[in-house]
Structures are given as C-alpha cells and as structure tokens.
C-alpha positions as CSV (number, residue, x, y, z in Angstrom):
1,M,-169.4,-133.3,85.4
2,S,-171.7,-130.4,85.7
3,E,-174.6,-130.5,88.0
4,R,-177.9,-131.5,86.3
5,V,-180.5,-128.7,85.9
6,A,-184.0,-129.9,86.7
7,V,-186.7,-129.5,84.1
8,R,-189.2,-127.0,85.4
9,K,-192.8,-127.7,84.8
10,T,-195.3,-125.3,83.3
11,Y,-198.8,-126.0,84.4
12,K,-201.0,-125.6,81.3
13,L,-204.8,-125.6,80.6
14,F,-206.8,-128.7,79.9
15,I,-209.0,-128.4,76.8
16,G,-210.3,-131.1,74.6
17,G,-208.1,-133.8,76.3
18,K,-204.9,-131.8,75.5
19,F,-202.7,-129.4,77.5
20,P,-202.3,-126.1,75.6
21,R,-200.8,-122.9,76.8
22,S,-203.1,-120.0,76.9
23,E,-203.6,-118.5,73.5
24,S,-202.7,-115.1,75.0
25,G,-199.3,-116.5,76.1
26,R,-199.9,-115.3,79.6
27,S,-198.9,-117.1,82.8
28,Y,-198.7,-116.3,86.5
29,L,-196.6,-117.6,89.4
30,V,-197.9,-120.0,92.1
31,Q,-195.5,-121.6,94.5
32,D,-192.6,-120.5,92.2
33,T,-194.3,-122.3,89.3
34,N,-195.6,-120.9,86.0
35,V,-199.3,-121.5,85.5
36,S,-201.2,-120.6,82.4
37,L,-203.5,-117.6,82.7
38,A,-206.6,-118.4,80.7
39,S,-208.2,-115.8,78.4
40,R,-211.8,-115.3,77.2
41,K,-210.7,-117.0,73.9
42,D,-209.5,-120.1,75.9
43,A,-212.9,-120.2,77.7
44,R,-214.7,-120.2,74.3
45,D,-212.4,-122.9,73.0
46,A,-213.2,-125.0,76.0
47,V,-216.9,-124.7,75.4
48,V,-216.4,-125.8,71.8
49,A,-214.5,-128.9,73.0
50,A,-217.1,-129.6,75.6
51,R,-219.9,-129.4,73.0
52,A,-218.1,-131.7,70.7
53,A,-217.9,-134.3,73.4
54,V,-221.5,-134.2,74.5
55,K,-222.9,-136.7,72.0
56,G,-220.5,-139.4,72.7
57,W,-220.4,-139.0,76.5
58,A,-224.2,-138.6,76.8
59,G,-224.6,-141.7,74.6
60,A,-222.3,-143.9,76.6
61,T,-224.0,-146.3,79.0
62,A,-224.4,-145.4,82.6
63,Y,-222.3,-148.5,83.5
64,N,-219.5,-147.3,81.2
65,R,-219.5,-143.8,82.8
66,G,-219.4,-145.4,86.2
67,Q,-216.4,-147.5,85.2
68,I,-214.5,-144.4,84.0
69,L,-215.3,-142.4,87.2
70,Y,-214.0,-145.4,89.3
71,R,-210.9,-145.5,87.1
72,V,-210.3,-141.8,88.0
73,A,-210.4,-142.8,91.7
74,E,-207.9,-145.5,91.0
75,M,-205.5,-143.2,89.3
76,L,-205.9,-140.5,91.9
77,E,-205.2,-143.1,94.6
78,G,-201.9,-143.9,92.8
79,R,-200.9,-140.2,92.8
80,R,-202.0,-139.5,96.3
81,A,-198.5,-138.5,97.5
82,Q,-198.1,-136.0,94.6
83,F,-201.2,-134.1,95.6
84,V,-200.0,-134.1,99.2
85,A,-196.6,-132.7,98.0
86,L,-198.5,-129.9,96.2
87,G,-200.0,-128.8,99.5
88,A,-203.3,-130.7,99.6
89,P,-204.0,-132.2,103.1
90,A,-203.9,-136.0,103.1
91,D,-207.4,-136.3,104.5
92,E,-208.7,-134.0,101.7
93,V,-207.1,-136.2,99.0
94,D,-208.6,-139.3,100.6
95,A,-212.0,-137.5,100.7
96,A,-211.7,-136.6,97.0
97,I,-210.9,-140.2,96.1
98,D,-213.8,-141.5,98.0
99,R,-216.1,-138.9,96.3
100,W,-215.2,-140.2,92.9
101,V,-216.1,-143.7,94.0
102,W,-219.4,-142.4,95.5
103,Y,-220.5,-140.7,92.3
104,A,-219.3,-143.7,90.2
105,G,-221.8,-145.8,92.2
106,W,-224.7,-143.5,91.3
107,S,-224.1,-143.7,87.5
108,D,-226.5,-146.6,86.9
109,K,-228.9,-145.9,89.8
110,L,-229.9,-142.3,89.3
111,A,-232.4,-143.1,86.6
112,Q,-234.3,-145.4,88.9
113,V,-234.4,-142.8,91.7
114,Y,-235.1,-139.7,89.6
115,G,-237.2,-141.3,86.8
116,G,-239.8,-144.1,86.5
117,A,-243.3,-145.1,85.3
118,N,-246.1,-142.6,86.0
119,P,-249.7,-143.7,86.7
120,V,-252.0,-142.4,84.0
121,A,-255.5,-143.0,82.8
122,G,-255.9,-144.9,79.6
123,P,-254.1,-147.8,77.8
124,Y,-250.7,-146.1,77.8
125,F,-247.3,-146.5,79.3
126,N,-246.0,-143.1,80.6
127,L,-242.3,-143.1,81.4
128,S,-240.1,-140.3,82.7
129,A,-236.4,-140.6,82.2
130,P,-233.6,-138.2,83.1
131,E,-231.3,-136.9,80.3
132,P,-228.2,-134.7,80.5
133,T,-228.6,-131.0,80.2
134,G,-225.5,-130.6,77.9
135,V,-222.5,-128.4,78.5
136,V,-222.1,-127.2,82.2
137,A,-219.8,-124.4,83.2
138,A,-218.6,-124.4,86.8
139,V,-216.6,-122.2,89.2
140,A,-214.7,-124.4,91.6
141,P,-214.5,-123.3,95.3
142,E,-211.2,-121.9,96.6
143,S,-211.1,-124.2,99.6
144,P,-211.0,-127.1,99.8
145,A,-209.4,-126.8,96.4
146,L,-209.2,-130.5,95.4
147,L,-212.3,-131.8,97.1
148,G,-214.2,-128.8,95.9
149,L,-213.1,-129.3,92.3
150,V,-214.2,-133.0,92.4
151,S,-217.5,-132.0,94.0
152,V,-218.4,-129.8,91.0
153,I,-217.0,-132.0,88.2
154,A,-218.2,-135.4,89.3
155,P,-221.9,-134.8,89.6
156,A,-221.9,-133.0,86.2
157,I,-220.2,-135.8,84.2
158,V,-221.7,-138.8,85.9
159,T,-225.0,-137.7,84.6
160,G,-223.7,-137.5,81.0
161,N,-223.0,-133.8,80.8
162,T,-219.6,-132.3,79.8
163,V,-218.1,-129.5,81.8
164,V,-215.8,-126.5,81.6
165,V,-214.4,-125.6,85.1
166,A,-212.8,-122.4,86.1
167,A,-210.4,-123.5,88.8
168,S,-209.5,-121.4,91.9
169,P,-206.7,-119.0,90.9
170,S,-205.0,-119.4,94.3
171,A,-204.8,-123.2,94.0
172,P,-204.3,-124.2,90.3
173,L,-201.6,-126.8,90.8
174,A,-204.1,-129.4,92.2
175,A,-206.5,-128.6,89.4
176,V,-204.0,-129.2,86.5
177,T,-202.6,-132.3,88.3
178,L,-206.2,-133.6,88.5
179,A,-206.4,-132.9,84.7
180,E,-203.4,-135.2,84.3
181,V,-205.2,-137.9,86.2
182,L,-208.3,-137.4,84.0
183,A,-206.2,-137.6,80.9
184,T,-205.0,-141.1,81.9
185,S,-208.3,-142.4,83.1
186,D,-210.1,-143.4,79.8
187,L,-212.2,-140.2,80.0
188,P,-212.8,-139.0,76.4
189,G,-211.3,-135.7,75.4
190,G,-213.5,-132.7,76.0
191,V,-215.7,-134.2,78.7
192,V,-213.8,-132.2,81.3
193,N,-212.0,-128.9,80.5
194,I,-210.1,-127.0,83.2
195,L,-209.1,-123.3,83.0
196,T,-206.7,-121.7,85.4
197,G,-206.5,-117.9,85.9
198,R,-208.8,-115.1,86.9
199,I,-212.4,-116.1,87.7
200,S,-213.5,-112.5,86.9
201,E,-212.1,-113.0,83.3
202,T,-213.4,-116.4,82.3
203,A,-216.6,-116.8,84.3
204,P,-218.5,-114.0,82.5
205,T,-217.6,-115.5,79.1
206,L,-218.9,-118.9,80.3
207,A,-222.1,-117.4,81.8
208,S,-223.0,-115.5,78.7
209,H,-222.0,-118.2,76.2
210,M,-225.0,-119.3,74.2
211,D,-223.8,-122.9,73.9
212,V,-223.5,-123.4,77.7
213,N,-226.7,-125.0,79.1
214,A,-226.1,-124.8,82.9
215,I,-223.7,-123.0,85.2
216,D,-222.6,-123.9,88.7
217,L,-221.5,-120.8,90.7
218,S,-220.5,-122.8,93.8
219,G,-217.1,-121.2,94.0
220,V,-218.1,-117.5,93.4
221,T,-217.5,-115.5,96.6
222,D,-218.1,-112.0,95.2
223,A,-221.8,-111.3,95.6
224,E,-221.8,-108.6,92.9
225,L,-220.0,-111.0,90.4
226,A,-222.5,-113.8,91.3
227,A,-225.4,-111.5,90.5
228,D,-223.9,-110.4,87.2
229,L,-223.2,-114.0,86.2
230,E,-226.9,-115.0,86.9
231,V,-228.1,-112.1,84.8
232,K,-225.8,-113.3,81.9
233,A,-226.9,-116.9,82.4
234,A,-230.6,-115.8,82.0
235,E,-229.9,-114.8,78.3
236,N,-230.4,-118.4,77.2
237,L,-232.2,-119.7,80.3
238,K,-229.3,-121.7,81.7
239,R,-229.9,-123.8,84.8
240,V,-228.1,-122.1,87.7
241,L,-226.6,-123.6,90.8
242,R,-226.1,-120.6,93.1
243,P,-223.0,-119.9,95.1
244,A,-222.4,-122.2,98.1
245,P,-222.6,-120.5,101.6
246,A,-219.4,-119.5,103.2
247,D,-219.8,-122.2,105.8
248,H,-220.7,-124.9,103.4
249,D,-219.2,-128.3,104.5
250,W,-217.7,-129.9,101.4
251,T,-216.9,-133.0,103.4
252,A,-220.6,-133.8,104.2
253,D,-222.7,-136.2,102.2
254,P,-223.4,-134.3,99.0
255,G,-226.8,-135.9,98.3
256,I,-228.2,-136.0,94.8
257,T,-229.3,-132.4,94.3
258,R,-226.2,-131.5,92.3
259,M,-226.8,-134.3,89.9
260,T,-230.6,-133.8,89.5
261,T,-230.2,-130.0,88.9
262,L,-228.1,-130.8,85.9
263,L,-230.6,-133.2,84.3
264,E,-233.7,-132.7,82.1
265,T,-236.7,-135.0,82.4
266,K,-238.1,-136.5,79.2
267,T,-241.5,-138.1,79.5
268,V,-242.7,-140.6,76.8
269,W,-246.1,-142.0,76.1
270,H,-246.5,-145.4,74.5
271,P,-249.7,-147.3,73.8
272,K,-250.1,-150.6,75.5
273,G,-250.5,-153.7,73.4
274,V,-253.8,-155.6,73.4
C-alpha cells in the first residue's frame, strides 16, 4: 500500500461569506503554504459584498449582534489549538477570545452610553441615537496578528457596520483561519470580508473607493502611505482612524473610542402629547 499524500491547503480570500481565490490567480508562500494574493479587483468585490450586507446587519437588533459576536468567541475557543499551531502565542489567542466577549457585551449598551434624551426648551422630546456609518475598510496591524485583527473587526461590526479588512501580509494564516471561524458563527455573508496580500496594493483602492464610509489605518506603518491614504479618503469625506503608534498596547482596555468613531448620531425631535 502506497503512503498517503496529505491534502495541501490553499488559504483563500473571504468575500461575501465565501472563500474565492484571487481573480488574478496569484498567490504567495507563507510557512510553505500558498496564500491568495488579493488584487484591486478583489478589493472592489469585497466592498460590493460589504455594501450588500449593510442593510440586514445594521437592521439586526443589538441583542442579536451581541449573540453572534459571542458565538464567534465560542467557535474561536474551540479552535484555540489550531491557532497556536499556526504560530499565534496561546496568551494572544486567549486575549482575542476575551476581546470578542468584551465587544459582544457592548452591543446593547452603547446606545445608552453614547446616545440619550437631550434637554430642550419647548414641548418636545429630543433624542440622539447612534447609527452605523456603513462600510468600513481597515488595515490590520502586523503584530499581534490575531488580536490586532480582532481589535479592528469587532468594534466595527458590533456597532452595525460591515467591514473589509486588509490582513497583515506577513501573518495571513491566522486571518484566513479566523475567516473560517466567522463563516461558522452565524455571521451573515459580507459583514466581514478579509483580503490577504500586499497592503500597498489593496489599501489605496479601499481608501479611494466612493462606497466606503470610513477607514481604519491602525496597521499602516509607512508614514508616506498613511498620508496618501488619508488624502484618498478625503475624496468622499470618510471617517478616518489614524495609524496606531508603534508602541500601542493592543492588550490594554480598548475603551469605546473605536466604536464611537464608526458611528453617526441621528437626532430626532418629537412633540409631546398634551
């Protein structure tokens, strides 16, 4: 009997809840494994998928979004050993799991903290309520790869946005494996889309895309590229989260700034009854 040949895995993109290869047919090697190299066309396709998912995801109840984020934590816990085998430190995997749970807890509380009734003169109710911005593009930090990825995805989607993430080119295996977790966690297709490959190729397309409403540049380390992306983002007045400092502590309490930056505030006036 001949020795069995193991089936080699090709790590693909995650777009619209599916795992396509790059339309360009390109790939690159990481840890002796083929990883899809996303093109500008792939980035545009990811934005289309994210936009299509906005209405359903933003319209879901905060409670439902929290349940799904908690389910992601459950599934990630079940695949903890796989992430460690891919090279993610065990304590980082644990921190990533805990971060999903932390953000899940904020889903039905943020509106009370960030919105509320405003005191006004006259017989009116004046209420301010946070609403999702829409499609968010994000550049994930290179290190810590998994925790950094979760730290840019979770605050975007818990608030009802959809997201297109450019994963770190040096650590794509954790990103695509996280996509497999998301695909089995009741998360609707298109809410999270993950691109692997060169940041310098996909990020400018996302920054200049007129159907992207906000961009998170946390993982951009090249100051010249960051400045160029901000200029491109200004074309349609995108909200911008600037690059994180080199000494940023991703394990620290993230606070609510990432969530609130990706929200719009709607204020409603309503006459009081007599």
